[in-house]
PDB file with one MODEL, atoms N, CA, C and O in Angstrom:
MODEL        1
ATOM      1  N   TYR A   1      -5.415  -2.761  11.177  1.00  0.00           N
ATOM      2  CA  TYR A   1      -6.371  -3.782  10.784  1.00  0.00           C
ATOM      3  C   TYR A   1      -6.192  -4.169   9.315  1.00  0.00           C
ATOM      4  O   TYR A   1      -6.228  -5.351   8.972  1.00  0.00           O
ATOM      5  N   VAL A   2      -6.004  -3.182   8.462  1.00  0.00           N
ATOM      6  CA  VAL A   2      -5.817  -3.439   7.031  1.00  0.00           C
ATOM      7  C   VAL A   2      -4.574  -4.292   6.807  1.00  0.00           C
ATOM      8  O   VAL A   2      -4.591  -5.209   5.985  1.00  0.00           O
ATOM      9  N   LEU A   3      -3.506  -4.002   7.524  1.00  0.00           N
ATOM     10  CA  LEU A   3      -2.278  -4.777   7.353  1.00  0.00           C
ATOM     11  C   LEU A   3      -2.461  -6.222   7.803  1.00  0.00           C
ATOM     12  O   LEU A   3      -1.890  -7.130   7.200  1.00  0.00           O
ATOM     13  N   SER A   4      -3.245  -6.447   8.850  1.00  0.00           N
ATOM     14  CA  SER A   4      -3.492  -7.826   9.287  1.00  0.00           C
ATOM     15  C   SER A   4      -4.319  -8.580   8.250  1.00  0.00           C
ATOM     16  O   SER A   4      -4.113  -9.777   8.052  1.00  0.00           O
ATOM     17  N   LEU A   5      -5.247  -7.900   7.589  1.00  0.00           N
ATOM     18  CA  LEU A   5      -6.009  -8.542   6.514  1.00  0.00           C
ATOM     19  C   LEU A   5      -5.082  -8.933   5.366  1.00  0.00           C
ATOM     20  O   LEU A   5      -5.238 -10.002   4.776  1.00  0.00           O
ATOM     21  N   CYS A   6      -4.130  -8.077   5.054  1.00  0.00           N
ATOM     22  CA  CYS A   6      -3.166  -8.396   3.996  1.00  0.00           C
ATOM     23  C   CYS A   6      -2.419  -9.682   4.323  1.00  0.00           C
ATOM     24  O   CYS A   6      -2.268 -10.552   3.466  1.00  0.00           O
ATOM     25  N   ILE A   7      -1.957  -9.802   5.545  1.00  0.00           N
ATOM     26  CA  ILE A   7      -1.215 -10.994   5.952  1.00  0.00           C
ATOM     27  C   ILE A   7      -2.112 -12.222   5.886  1.00  0.00           C
ATOM     28  O   ILE A   7      -1.658 -13.289   5.472  1.00  0.00           O
ATOM     29  N   GLN A   8      -3.381 -12.097   6.287  1.00  0.00           N
ATOM     30  CA  GLN A   8      -4.315 -13.218   6.227  1.00  0.00           C
ATOM     31  C   GLN A   8      -4.513 -13.699   4.795  1.00  0.00           C
ATOM     32  O   GLN A   8      -4.718 -14.892   4.570  1.00  0.00           O
ATOM     33  N   TYR A   9      -4.457 -12.793   3.825  1.00  0.00           N
ATOM     34  CA  TYR A   9      -4.648 -13.160   2.420  1.00  0.00           C
ATOM     35  C   TYR A   9      -3.366 -13.642   1.764  1.00  0.00           C
ATOM     36  O   TYR A   9      -3.351 -13.946   0.571  1.00  0.00           O
ATOM     37  N   GLY A  10      -2.291 -13.713   2.540  1.00  0.00           N
ATOM     38  CA  GLY A  10      -1.027 -14.176   1.992  1.00  0.00           C
ATOM     39  C   GLY A  10      -0.202 -13.068   1.370  1.00  0.00           C
ATOM     40  O   GLY A  10       0.825 -13.329   0.743  1.00  0.00           O
ATOM     41  N   TRP A  11      -0.644 -11.841   1.539  1.00  0.00           N
ATOM     42  CA  TRP A  11       0.131 -10.704   1.038  1.00  0.00           C
ATOM     43  C   TRP A  11       1.151 -10.335   2.101  1.00  0.00           C
ATOM     44  O   TRP A  11       1.028  -9.308   2.769  1.00  0.00           O
ATOM     45  N   ALA A  12       2.147 -11.175   2.249  1.00  0.00           N
ATOM     46  CA  ALA A  12       3.150 -10.985   3.287  1.00  0.00           C
ATOM     47  C   ALA A  12       4.524 -11.318   2.735  1.00  0.00           C
ATOM     48  O   ALA A  12       4.671 -12.052   1.758  1.00  0.00           O
ATOM     49  N   LYS A  13       5.511 -10.758   3.388  1.00  0.00           N
ATOM     50  CA  LYS A  13       6.891 -11.088   3.058  1.00  0.00           C
ATOM     51  C   LYS A  13       7.697 -11.038   4.346  1.00  0.00           C
ATOM     52  O   LYS A  13       7.243 -10.506   5.359  1.00  0.00           O
ATOM     53  N   THR A  14       8.876 -11.587   4.295  1.00  0.00           N
ATOM     54  CA  THR A  14       9.732 -11.640   5.469  1.00  0.00           C
ATOM     55  C   THR A  14      10.522 -10.342   5.588  1.00  0.00           C
ATOM     56  O   THR A  14      11.155  -9.894   4.632  1.00  0.00           O
ATOM     57  N   HIS A  15      10.473  -9.753   6.768  1.00  0.00           N
ATOM     58  CA  HIS A  15      11.232  -8.528   7.020  1.00  0.00           C
ATOM     59  C   HIS A  15      12.717  -8.880   7.003  1.00  0.00           C
ATOM     60  O   HIS A  15      13.120  -9.847   7.649  1.00  0.00           O
ATOM     61  N   PRO A  16      13.541  -8.117   6.277  1.00  0.00           N
ATOM     62  CA  PRO A  16      14.954  -8.485   6.134  1.00  0.00           C
ATOM     63  C   PRO A  16      15.766  -8.416   7.426  1.00  0.00           C
ATOM     64  O   PRO A  16      16.778  -9.107   7.546  1.00  0.00           O
ATOM     65  N   VAL A  17      15.354  -7.609   8.382  1.00  0.00           N
ATOM     66  CA  VAL A  17      16.120  -7.465   9.620  1.00  0.00           C
ATOM     67  C   VAL A  17      15.592  -8.382  10.713  1.00  0.00           C
ATOM     68  O   VAL A  17      16.361  -9.099  11.353  1.00  0.00           O
ATOM     69  N   THR A  18      14.278  -8.359  10.929  1.00  0.00           N
ATOM     70  CA  THR A  18      13.707  -9.123  12.044  1.00  0.00           C
ATOM     71  C   THR A  18      13.385 -10.563  11.680  1.00  0.00           C
ATOM     72  O   THR A  18      13.323 -11.425  12.556  1.00  0.00           O
ATOM     73  N   GLY A  19      13.179 -10.832  10.393  1.00  0.00           N
ATOM     74  CA  GLY A  19      12.807 -12.173   9.969  1.00  0.00           C
ATOM     75  C   GLY A  19      11.341 -12.493  10.181  1.00  0.00           C
ATOM     76  O   GLY A  19      10.910 -13.616   9.920  1.00  0.00           O
ATOM     77  N   LYS A  20      10.570 -11.527  10.650  1.00  0.00           N
ATOM     78  CA  LYS A  20       9.137 -11.734  10.891  1.00  0.00           C
ATOM     79  C   LYS A  20       8.341 -11.453   9.625  1.00  0.00           C
ATOM     80  O   LYS A  20       8.796 -10.743   8.728  1.00  0.00           O
ATOM     81  N   GLN A  21       7.142 -12.025   9.572  1.00  0.00           N
ATOM     82  CA  GLN A  21       6.240 -11.778   8.453  1.00  0.00           C
ATOM     83  C   GLN A  21       5.594 -10.404   8.613  1.00  0.00           C
ATOM     84  O   GLN A  21       5.056 -10.078   9.671  1.00  0.00           O
ATOM     85  N   VAL A  22       5.655  -9.612   7.559  1.00  0.00           N
ATOM     86  CA  VAL A  22       5.030  -8.290   7.544  1.00  0.00           C
ATOM     87  C   VAL A  22       4.162  -8.183   6.301  1.00  0.00           C
ATOM     88  O   VAL A  22       4.360  -8.919   5.334  1.00  0.00           O
ATOM     89  N   ALA A  23       3.209  -7.273   6.324  1.00  0.00           N
ATOM     90  CA  ALA A  23       2.317  -7.083   5.182  1.00  0.00           C
ATOM     91  C   ALA A  23       3.116  -6.617   3.970  1.00  0.00           C
ATOM     92  O   ALA A  23       4.025  -5.795   4.088  1.00  0.00           O
ATOM     93  N   ASP A  24       2.767  -7.151   2.813  1.00  0.00           N
ATOM     94  CA  ASP A  24       3.387  -6.750   1.553  1.00  0.00           C
ATOM     95  C   ASP A  24       2.637  -5.526   1.033  1.00  0.00           C
ATOM     96  O   ASP A  24       1.558  -5.649   0.455  1.00  0.00           O
ATOM     97  N   LEU A  25       3.210  -4.360   1.242  1.00  0.00           N
ATOM     98  CA  LEU A  25       2.546  -3.126   0.845  1.00  0.00           C
ATOM     99  C   LEU A  25       2.452  -2.994  -0.670  1.00  0.00           C
ATOM    100  O   LEU A  25       1.582  -2.284  -1.174  1.00  0.00           O
ATOM    101  N   GLY A  26       3.331  -3.666  -1.396  1.00  0.00           N
ATOM    102  CA  GLY A  26       3.247  -3.662  -2.856  1.00  0.00           C
ATOM    103  C   GLY A  26       1.982  -4.352  -3.338  1.00  0.00           C
ATOM    104  O   GLY A  26       1.334  -3.885  -4.274  1.00  0.00           O
ATOM    105  N   ALA A  27       1.628  -5.465  -2.700  1.00  0.00           N
ATOM    106  CA  ALA A  27       0.397  -6.175  -3.069  1.00  0.00           C
ATOM    107  C   ALA A  27      -0.824  -5.336  -2.720  1.00  0.00           C
ATOM    108  O   ALA A  27      -1.778  -5.275  -3.496  1.00  0.00           O
ATOM    109  N   LEU A  28      -0.801  -4.689  -1.560  1.00  0.00           N
ATOM    110  CA  LEU A  28      -1.910  -3.814  -1.176  1.00  0.00           C
ATOM    111  C   LEU A  28      -2.034  -2.659  -2.164  1.00  0.00           C
ATOM    112  O   LEU A  28      -3.142  -2.289  -2.553  1.00  0.00           O
ATOM    113  N   ASP A  29      -0.910  -2.093  -2.568  1.00  0.00           N
ATOM    114  CA  ASP A  29      -0.916  -0.995  -3.536  1.00  0.00           C
ATOM    115  C   ASP A  29      -1.523  -1.442  -4.864  1.00  0.00           C
ATOM    116  O   ASP A  29      -2.316  -0.713  -5.459  1.00  0.00           O
ATOM    117  N   LYS A  30      -1.156  -2.634  -5.330  1.00  0.00           N
ATOM    118  CA  LYS A  30      -1.734  -3.156  -6.578  1.00  0.00           C
ATOM    119  C   LYS A  30      -3.240  -3.332  -6.447  1.00  0.00           C
ATOM    120  O   LYS A  30      -3.986  -3.017  -7.374  1.00  0.00           O
ATOM    121  N   TRP A  31      -3.686  -3.829  -5.309  1.00  0.00           N
ATOM    122  CA  TRP A  31      -5.122  -4.013  -5.094  1.00  0.00           C
ATOM    123  C   TRP A  31      -5.833  -2.667  -5.091  1.00  0.00           C
ATOM    124  O   TRP A  31      -6.903  -2.520  -5.682  1.00  0.00           O
ATOM    125  N   LEU A  32      -5.234  -1.685  -4.423  1.00  0.00           N
ATOM    126  CA  LEU A  32      -5.840  -0.353  -4.373  1.00  0.00           C
ATOM    127  C   LEU A  32      -5.917   0.285  -5.761  1.00  0.00           C
ATOM    128  O   LEU A  32      -6.865   1.011  -6.060  1.00  0.00           O
ATOM    129  N   LYS A  33      -4.924   0.015  -6.604  1.00  0.00           N
ATOM    130  CA  LYS A  33      -4.904   0.580  -7.960  1.00  0.00           C
ATOM    131  C   LYS A  33      -5.762  -0.215  -8.933  1.00  0.00           C
ATOM    132  O   LYS A  33      -6.022   0.241 -10.046  1.00  0.00           O
ATOM    133  N   GLY A  34      -6.203  -1.396  -8.523  1.00  0.00           N
ATOM    134  CA  GLY A  34      -7.033  -2.220  -9.392  1.00  0.00           C
ATOM    135  C   GLY A  34      -6.250  -3.107 -10.328  1.00  0.00           C
ATOM    136  O   GLY A  34      -6.800  -3.587 -11.319  1.00  0.00           O
ATOM    137  N   THR A  35      -4.972  -3.342 -10.042  1.00  0.00           N
ATOM    138  CA  THR A  35      -4.144  -4.168 -10.920  1.00  0.00           C
ATOM    139  C   THR A  35      -3.759  -5.504 -10.293  1.00  0.00           C
ATOM    140  O   THR A  35      -2.943  -6.231 -10.860  1.00  0.00           O
ATOM    141  N   HIS A  36      -4.322  -5.841  -9.146  1.00  0.00           N
ATOM    142  CA  HIS A  36      -3.990  -7.113  -8.494  1.00  0.00           C
ATOM    143  C   HIS A  36      -4.787  -8.233  -9.141  1.00  0.00           C
ATOM    144  O   HIS A  36      -5.911  -8.025  -9.598  1.00  0.00           O
ATOM    145  N   LYS A  37      -4.193  -9.428  -9.177  1.00  0.00           N
ATOM    146  CA  LYS A  37      -4.823 -10.554  -9.870  1.00  0.00           C
ATOM    147  C   LYS A  37      -6.061 -11.096  -9.163  1.00  0.00           C
ATOM    148  O   LYS A  37      -6.850 -11.807  -9.785  1.00  0.00           O
ATOM    149  N   ILE A  38      -6.256 -10.779  -7.873  1.00  0.00           N
ATOM    150  CA  ILE A  38      -7.416 -11.349  -7.176  1.00  0.00           C
ATOM    151  C   ILE A  38      -8.445 -10.309  -6.773  1.00  0.00           C
ATOM    152  O   ILE A  38      -9.157 -10.496  -5.786  1.00  0.00           O
ATOM    153  N   GLY A  39      -8.533  -9.247  -7.496  1.00  0.00           N
ATOM    154  CA  GLY A  39      -9.569  -8.269  -7.196  1.00  0.00           C
ATOM    155  C   GLY A  39      -9.048  -6.858  -7.198  1.00  0.00           C
ATOM    156  O   GLY A  39      -7.882  -6.597  -7.492  1.00  0.00           O
ATOM    157  N   GLN A  40      -9.939  -5.958  -6.864  1.00  0.00           N
ATOM    158  CA  GLN A  40      -9.555  -4.556  -6.833  1.00  0.00           C
ATOM    159  C   GLN A  40     -10.378  -3.799  -5.809  1.00  0.00           C
ATOM    160  O   GLN A  40     -11.462  -4.223  -5.406  1.00  0.00           O
ATOM    161  N   SER A  41      -9.838  -2.684  -5.407  1.00  0.00           N
ATOM    162  CA  SER A  41     -10.502  -1.830  -4.434  1.00  0.00           C
ATOM    163  C   SER A  41     -11.653  -1.078  -5.094  1.00  0.00           C
ATOM    164  O   SER A  41     -11.554  -0.704  -6.263  1.00  0.00           O
ATOM    165  N   PRO A  42     -12.742  -0.852  -4.361  1.00  0.00           N
ATOM    166  CA  PRO A  42     -13.828  -0.047  -4.911  1.00  0.00           C
ATOM    167  C   PRO A  42     -13.465   1.435  -4.970  1.00  0.00           C
ATOM    168  O   PRO A  42     -14.143   2.214  -5.641  1.00  0.00           O
ATOM    169  N   VAL A  43     -12.403   1.827  -4.272  1.00  0.00           N
ATOM    170  CA  VAL A  43     -11.940   3.218  -4.263  1.00  0.00           C
ATOM    171  C   VAL A  43     -10.497   3.221  -4.759  1.00  0.00           C
ATOM    172  O   VAL A  43      -9.613   2.675  -4.099  1.00  0.00           O
ATOM    173  N   LYS A  44     -10.258   3.823  -5.900  1.00  0.00           N
ATOM    174  CA  LYS A  44      -8.930   3.795  -6.522  1.00  0.00           C
ATOM    175  C   LYS A  44      -8.103   5.013  -6.104  1.00  0.00           C
ATOM    176  O   LYS A  44      -7.905   5.936  -6.895  1.00  0.00           O
ATOM    177  N   LYS A  45      -7.633   5.010  -4.883  1.00  0.00           N
ATOM    178  CA  LYS A  45      -6.744   6.075  -4.420  1.00  0.00           C
ATOM    179  C   LYS A  45      -5.945   5.565  -3.232  1.00  0.00           C
ATOM    180  O   LYS A  45      -6.350   4.597  -2.588  1.00  0.00           O
ATOM    181  N   PRO A  46      -4.814   6.200  -2.931  1.00  0.00           N
ATOM    182  CA  PRO A  46      -4.007   5.774  -1.780  1.00  0.00           C
ATOM    183  C   PRO A  46      -4.788   5.888  -0.471  1.00  0.00           C
ATOM    184  O   PRO A  46      -5.673   6.733  -0.334  1.00  0.00           O
ATOM    185  N   LEU A  47      -4.450   5.034   0.476  1.00  0.00           N
ATOM    186  CA  LEU A  47      -5.141   5.037   1.769  1.00  0.00           C
ATOM    187  C   LEU A  47      -5.092   6.407   2.435  1.00  0.00           C
ATOM    188  O   LEU A  47      -6.080   6.854   3.016  1.00  0.00           O
ATOM    189  N   ASN A  48      -3.950   7.067   2.351  1.00  0.00           N
ATOM    190  CA  ASN A  48      -3.805   8.375   3.006  1.00  0.00           C
ATOM    191  C   ASN A  48      -4.703   9.443   2.401  1.00  0.00           C
ATOM    192  O   ASN A  48      -4.993  10.444   3.056  1.00  0.00           O
ATOM    193  N   ASP A  49      -5.146   9.251   1.169  1.00  0.00           N
ATOM    194  CA  ASP A  49      -5.996  10.234   0.496  1.00  0.00           C
ATOM    195  C   ASP A  49      -7.484   9.936   0.648  1.00  0.00           C
ATOM    196  O   ASP A  49      -8.319  10.734   0.221  1.00  0.00           O
ATOM    197  N   MET A  50      -7.824   8.802   1.250  1.00  0.00           N
ATOM    198  CA  MET A  50      -9.229   8.408   1.366  1.00  0.00           C
ATOM    199  C   MET A  50      -9.934   9.154   2.494  1.00  0.00           C
ATOM    200  O   MET A  50      -9.361   9.425   3.549  1.00  0.00           O
ATOM    201  N   GLU A  51     -11.187   9.470   2.233  1.00  0.00           N
ATOM    202  CA  GLU A  51     -12.065  10.001   3.271  1.00  0.00           C
ATOM    203  C   GLU A  51     -12.536   8.809   4.121  1.00  0.00           C
ATOM    204  O   GLU A  51     -12.445   7.667   3.672  1.00  0.00           O
ATOM    205  N   PRO A  52     -13.032   9.055   5.328  1.00  0.00           N
ATOM    206  CA  PRO A  52     -13.458   7.940   6.191  1.00  0.00           C
ATOM    207  C   PRO A  52     -14.462   6.994   5.529  1.00  0.00           C
ATOM    208  O   PRO A  52     -14.350   5.779   5.694  1.00  0.00           O
ATOM    209  N   GLU A  53     -15.432   7.514   4.792  1.00  0.00           N
ATOM    210  CA  GLU A  53     -16.418   6.629   4.156  1.00  0.00           C
ATOM    211  C   GLU A  53     -15.789   5.806   3.028  1.00  0.00           C
ATOM    212  O   GLU A  53     -16.209   4.676   2.780  1.00  0.00           O
ATOM    213  N   GLU A  54     -14.789   6.364   2.348  1.00  0.00           N
ATOM    214  CA  GLU A  54     -14.086   5.608   1.307  1.00  0.00           C
ATOM    215  C   GLU A  54     -13.253   4.497   1.931  1.00  0.00           C
ATOM    216  O   GLU A  54     -13.202   3.383   1.410  1.00  0.00           O
ATOM    217  N   MET A  55     -12.609   4.802   3.039  1.00  0.00           N
ATOM    218  CA  MET A  55     -11.820   3.798   3.748  1.00  0.00           C
ATOM    219  C   MET A  55     -12.711   2.656   4.210  1.00  0.00           C
ATOM    220  O   MET A  55     -12.311   1.493   4.143  1.00  0.00           O
ATOM    221  N   SER A  56     -13.908   2.971   4.674  1.00  0.00           N
ATOM    222  CA  SER A  56     -14.850   1.932   5.100  1.00  0.00           C
ATOM    223  C   SER A  56     -15.199   1.013   3.943  1.00  0.00           C
ATOM    224  O   SER A  56     -15.271  -0.203   4.120  1.00  0.00           O
ATOM    225  N   LYS A  57     -15.417   1.575   2.762  1.00  0.00           N
ATOM    226  CA  LYS A  57     -15.723   0.763   1.579  1.00  0.00           C
ATOM    227  C   LYS A  57     -14.562  -0.163   1.244  1.00  0.00           C
ATOM    228  O   LYS A  57     -14.772  -1.334   0.928  1.00  0.00           O
ATOM    229  N   ALA A  58     -13.345   0.354   1.313  1.00  0.00           N
ATOM    230  CA  ALA A  58     -12.170  -0.458   1.002  1.00  0.00           C
ATOM    231  C   ALA A  58     -12.010  -1.587   2.016  1.00  0.00           C
ATOM    232  O   ALA A  58     -11.686  -2.714   1.641  1.00  0.00           O
ATOM    233  N   ILE A  59     -12.233  -1.297   3.291  1.00  0.00           N
ATOM    234  CA  ILE A  59     -12.100  -2.322   4.329  1.00  0.00           C
ATOM    235  C   ILE A  59     -13.152  -3.408   4.148  1.00  0.00           C
ATOM    236  O   ILE A  59     -12.842  -4.593   4.271  1.00  0.00           O
ATOM    237  N   VAL A  60     -14.385  -3.022   3.860  1.00  0.00           N
ATOM    238  CA  VAL A  60     -15.448  -4.014   3.632  1.00  0.00           C
ATOM    239  C   VAL A  60     -15.090  -4.892   2.440  1.00  0.00           C
ATOM    240  O   VAL A  60     -15.302  -6.104   2.480  1.00  0.00           O
ATOM    241  N   ALA A  61     -14.552  -4.298   1.386  1.00  0.00           N
ATOM    242  CA  ALA A  61     -14.160  -5.081   0.213  1.00  0.00           C
ATOM    243  C   ALA A  61     -13.052  -6.070   0.570  1.00  0.00           C
ATOM    244  O   ALA A  61     -13.084  -7.218   0.127  1.00  0.00           O
ATOM    245  N   LEU A  62     -12.078  -5.641   1.361  1.00  0.00           N
ATOM    246  CA  LEU A  62     -11.018  -6.551   1.801  1.00  0.00           C
ATOM    247  C   LEU A  62     -11.587  -7.687   2.647  1.00  0.00           C
ATOM    248  O   LEU A  62     -11.203  -8.845   2.482  1.00  0.00           O
ATOM    249  N   GLU A  63     -12.497  -7.354   3.546  1.00  0.00           N
ATOM    250  CA  GLU A  63     -13.088  -8.376   4.415  1.00  0.00           C
ATOM    251  C   GLU A  63     -13.892  -9.399   3.617  1.00  0.00           C
ATOM    252  O   GLU A  63     -13.969 -10.563   4.011  1.00  0.00           O
ATOM    253  N   ASN A  64     -14.483  -8.989   2.516  1.00  0.00           N
ATOM    254  CA  ASN A  64     -15.348  -9.873   1.734  1.00  0.00           C
ATOM    255  C   ASN A  64     -14.614 -10.655   0.655  1.00  0.00           C
ATOM    256  O   ASN A  64     -15.242 -11.390  -0.107  1.00  0.00           O
ATOM    257  N   MET A  65     -13.315 -10.512   0.577  1.00  0.00           N
ATOM    258  CA  MET A  65     -12.563 -11.250  -0.443  1.00  0.00           C
ATOM    259  C   MET A  65     -12.430 -12.708  -0.058  1.00  0.00           C
ATOM    260  O   MET A  65     -11.827 -13.488  -0.795  1.00  0.00           O
TER     261      MET A  65
ENDMDL
END
């Protein structure tokens, strides 16, 4: 779901092998770290390190952008 939100916001790039649009994980990483030009995550840590309630906060923030 998070990756589809990234693509909806234009955080996408073309996969070099398939040619399909995929989520730009670099843009998501910048947003999570708070260095992206269009906002920042309320929880400043990698997705894999987030607790379920922290992940919910990050998803709500992405949905409300």
